[in-house]
Each structure stands twice: as C-alpha cells, then as structure tokens.
Residue, then its C-alpha position, 0 to 999 in steps of 0.5 A: m367438167r363445167t360447173s355453174r354458180i348462181i350469184t346474186s349481186c349488184a353490178f354497181s358494187g366494186s370488185s370486192g367480194k370473192h365471187w368476182i375474182r374471175p370473169y363470168d360468161l352468163f348474166f341474167d337481168l330480170s327487169c333490173y336495168c330498165g328500172i335504173p335511172p338513166h344517169r346510172r345506166d352507164a355504170y351498170a353497163a361498165g360493171l357488167t363489162r368488167r366482170a364479163a369474159p370474152g364471148a359472155r352472154l347477157l340475157m335481159f328482160g326489160y320493159g319498153p318505154g311507156a310501160f310505167d307512169d314515169a318518163w325514164s323507166g324502160v329500155t330501147t334497143d338503140e339505148l342498149r346498143a349505145r350504152s353497151t360498148g363492147w357488146e353486140l345486140a344479138d337478138v330482141t324478142p318481143g314479150t307477151n305482156p300487156v305492156p311493151t316488154f322485150w327479151f334481149t340477148l347481148r354477146r360480149g366481143s372477143a376482145p376486152a372493151 
C-alpha cells in the first residue's frame, strides 16, 4: 500500500532532516519559484533534483513576467527548461488570473541528472 506524506520544507535547506532520507515522487510549488531571485533559482532546481526520485513530478503554479512591479519576478517556459536539468517540461496550462499565470508540470528523467 502506498502512503502519502505532506512535507513543508525549503529546497534550499541541506540534506539534514529525517524527511529527506529517501527521494520523493511528487513536489508541489505554489508560486514559490517565481518569487525567488534569479541568482538563487539554480540552487532551488538543484535541491529539488537531489530529492526527486526518477520519474518524479513537479506541479508548479507560477506567475509570468510582468505580473508584479519588479524586473525579476515571474517565470517562463524557456527559463524552466534551461534551469531544470534532468527534467522534462511535460505540460504548460495558462492560468485564469487577471495577470499572466501558468500551471507547469515537469517530469524527472529516469536516470539521475
């Protein structure tokens, strides 16, 4: 029987913590990534990849560029592809918000990145 656990944590935190002992097959990001400054986004992607099992899914809600009054918030499909080494961008669905939003589905490859 498969079980599920909801874990709230930060991808930047190291491998300490008992809940990171094994790889996980599902991650959910509700507009976290798009608010991370660009110079920290590679670390976020690397942290998820380290903790993801082969075939894992990342479900991400993100704001598009221009949704906020700054030059760096937001995310694009091109950026996700470039930063998410070892992951395939499987689906992009536009959101229904008054500002640009997207639902992204990424799948980790079967071989470790």
